[in-house]
Steps between C-alpha positions, in 0.01 A plus 500: 500500500264452795138499393219676686308339775213264416150626617514311834833655579398848416198455736751429785689812405218753498595615849854624405417855568299451814493194724786293358710322753783699644785254506390225738560153369259221405494275798421160349244277354199699589609807307429727803724787579632640828359850507683595819163612660428257782820357657317164526726199571388303191576815274838540660570123451409499133705811443799330662453185293494719192823686596665161571380368168634810324842463654515118422403577140776742461755261656394231276524724197873577590584139587717329238351162587154625397646587160651148484168337575314708249750417228506131590122496482499649152758241387286219645195645308695495172638148547162347598332681211754397231471130586125516440541671168459863606721803416745683737442818692632791303801622704636812326745570772761252370848546336543861377749760419514842643276729310329224301148489643300298259771312326462202725136481443548326166501126551696369207567132415324177452314477826354851449406429147298195575341644809354775277318252295452198721242589772507874445431684828448871462468712809240782499664826404771560235615190321884487517671596177719191532190269497371674185842461328502131602161441340599711193799270438338167572136544369355321204173644363199269501289477187257768593741762637435724202124500564548570858730792420250632251214499759719679756613771249143555384337524842786565749340221714514119439374211711697165468289202600724200501594203731791511743819377345440647156748784541218752549695715754822505295291575191326794676835641618673460161196680326510785740883532480477492129243780477566731802799713522502596867487165666255249630308481834287238658181624663409403849266196511211677650477760234139542371478554128156650533607782719875545443584860423770686319718538813602132461658565157762730358739532216554282198500200728360141481287362787424138581219363707625138543175351634148634431264421793222273361242702699626821346512334160125416511408859575694664210286658245546684176482831675793403733699375201454816298588716800815299563612522138441872507690542805802316362496699183473829692794397720703348214528179681420133423334229719520123471266298723544131563208272571495128570347296224218400747412861585162594337514816303210700359605451144194693358640808688878470483557225247685743263773529762528134579758269338417137607791307373871614458554222238764230481874527541716238332671324790833462317506867415454608869750238627754613240453870590564435867788268433672764274428777746626308798820392321566856378524596871788251537651574162425164355245580219597219276464229757120517464487326163713209629269452801186494286652238265552257787273200437356523860413856456344456149278224656377734764439792269322289238259367762401849620158637397391861450289482819804448732506799745749775389661497840588127453655579171707783648605277780610234246703764325671583819591135563645468163717796567637305797552197273698713247726637768553165665321576830262209463473186290250466220349195677358742768309693232379174347380383848296821564346545152448157368141415411472275795648747754160600673363147500832373644477764780143398593586135496806554712308704765214257521750216563610674825239305692685458824370765748858590608627524145225712368541729791871522427431595140252774605728631773788507238263701267457763776861486629703436184861573538485524882691299748429128507400496868247777441330318205494168700354671810223675296428167320460312832265771633282481177507108511364515845220731408411274198493190735252668727260493212588180334574300818254610769628257762818624672632137515520490118704812464851381589791538265813284441779740568763316315296328233577742203839675481523869379658390175209289408260783585702742282527252208118425497441880523724568195711715733852529614714630791745776420760667728469879535642779720268710714571824658407518874558768764799322615655419156450271205412142552471206276144353453354211320197601290225295349363607161315361191721418204242673284436860626144491360393247759416727794237688309380194318443300825310776665291572180426124467377499864260784428352351182480132594506446876252728669477282818880472537517878434286565819768322713785685319327831566481413876868390495607841338292700757687335784839544322418879466527525886802275530842603605741602230466784242564267207222274613240774526595664179502171303163403656366838409618510143359145447174608645507802269565279195199278598292805540523579126279186465274572791550843645224527738527158635873530573445856625242406762661181615869607502588864405258695714576297817866584442421869444300502829786356704659708773833350413682715233691209349170315431372815334805474270349170368190693413706762310672226309173332412379823339791511255374251228134624494616865483690426185205313344318725250153397620576479871704809529199723539360266775832522698495883454142523641583255774788700622302808480232350722754380749654850535157641571439251777574677825365214702746237386849661516684185410330511155598861463865427577495210250356726233735786572795258461363322190416814303859579418598150392198394293447621150123515483485880492722779366749682731282805487197299616701325773638838629144642521392201717812535712425871547159435605600228744770728654219729621414244763773255602660342796874491480539137377270591209704814438810283486336273249422802283870585514592156386249523216650829394830328493359231281349757263841685468649166390252428225379827352650638172508840651592517872426870494131441512540318838730777624231763389240307708718502808560876458124555470426287808767669706375862428447720802127532408447121511357307803776416757471132470528521124802719534669273741412189303670664195816581698507146646476364139805716410690350789399140390596563140829665597589196711361224278604608147855480370663509152811317386696765309775370260750762609458448879600233758201579715131485405341847482182597684243509223366839601855650483538330163172645365604844627840468322329436170369853504160659468221456567593224748752701673283782610246250641758295701650835636155627602397183677823475705473877579150451623609196713784712657251776576251266678573446865388143517720405197793721551718243680442210252545742203844596619588149574441424134722783394771362737464167338562647154809660643630170623448356157692775345781450736538136369441589138651819351266499204214585746659808653409752235135383457454495877649847536285642225176346652576616855572849377174515306300359801657767726426767250136392460461509878665841509706351779835391350670583825321221680595247233861622520496463877395136476757417228781665708388304809476165323842547329686611826369196708736213571497277196279738326466553115767775514603488128142499373403784741786703371388458145148600596621803692724607200205486277298711752776754493519514119120538491497789744755675302 
């Protein structure tokens, strides 16, 4: 459900009944409007540019290649993020069955199980039921879980103060899932506990604030705590707040709500739980005992101490599942978890003293599992930058081109070359990719740079900044994701040196690097609120439109704020946009539709934005977003040979989504500037139905409902008849649609 305007947006809207604009479009970066009063040449020129931009935006929204680029970018984001230890983008429009909206949300299996515990990332808003179920099945209670539960039951509010890696987020979610019958939600990171009111809470639900701002923590007093507890009791809700162990808390005021230590978890118990659970997913429950009895595994488990981070124990459990099922050898586990593993890594990295070799290792960390020539080229570029510092005289900077073969570089880097197949626009091609044999190394190398080599990091930062403006989408995305990873160690340094220059670029592809760089910090509990405020500030900046475009594009893909908060910011931005920014809003809306639990809240927002009483620019941005989503989003349906347009699929699932989709397309077909593109989308659906009979009835039902909503069924019928009668037209699908129209009329 679309939320109300924030105060600054309402201030803009105060002239609705009087001097609101009458339909002229925003003409560009100045935010000025063509009022039609003067006939001045500069005004006419700006109006012409705006009309041209509007036409181009519509054409791009309908272009299949735009959808391909967007989907390709999302895939690159996921790949880059996973190699650095991040999660994947939640894509709910995956394999489905007709009428099964929601079934495919559950992510069963070993990967899901361990992602729920190892590095838990919770988007703001409703926590998916699948994640709660995963934690429920894999969770092992720490020693003080009972005390934690007692505090929450007594006061309805508890503050967990514990270090990262202790399972604090998983514990909070398990606790709330255990006690709250109507689900769990994560609060937006900028919520203020001193002033939050009852509108933020409802039902017998649990709420999680994953990172308490230290400044806010210092200002909490007994009055605020009492008010918050009373509010929770009045609403029937419960609230868990997580604070870092270094966050100062006014214990004299709120100490009765604070639990400082979760207590120990026996490592072997947690490993066994994850192992049994993972094997139950592959129907091999008895294999767990055999794995734990292996001498190599007993040696590892015996050496573990209770202070080992829970996420590492969960990761070990996942690896043992792979050992039990024969996917990896036990020696791989021994190498990773032996007592000397960390020291071994540090010693290995420090031995890479040759400039070219160390540059190769760092480049491989950024471009792991990318083509060999790309890694080598990036390594050469980095080595040259290092030599500028270490060897000031140009005469000393030469390199022996044939001194070290690639096989030696790879062996010294503990890496290998694998053959893979890559899809291109002209077909699949075979490529040779370089990657570390240990998939932990990309993150380990970059983290080691941050903690031990500050001077070298300065050169690496410069190298990444240059790569972000380089040719090739995979280069920019990998550079951006690496910069984002580094920013979790030094956010403002990386932000000012790398990310902001990318965001300020005129080149849209360089701005993609900035969007990629915001992914990791937006997932970080403490940095999420910083990213949220940063994007808010960029969206308010009407002097720097490149930043506005970057922010508009980043909002949908980052997880710092809840979908409701993102939609509020996008709504405000849509009040003053150029058409490039409007298109970015459309792409962010598509991102949101992919990752929200309830797509109807996004559709509700588009319905509200496109209302007749709204500002023309906001209405047109909403309809443009519908065009983008209709073109970009598809669903693979088990019963069909063709992918379904996602909006058609949502409509077929029934209410309340159907009425929203119908209304949005009806409004599009009743708006002069969108009528042509709207009917073109309907024609595309008809062509799909011609190729796939399973689509004919759904398309017929939706076209009939759209025509009925418009009160102009005859126009829709006319277009369907014309398309079907054309040479090579979708005659059979048109006939099916017209037959349904006739049945409906009778």
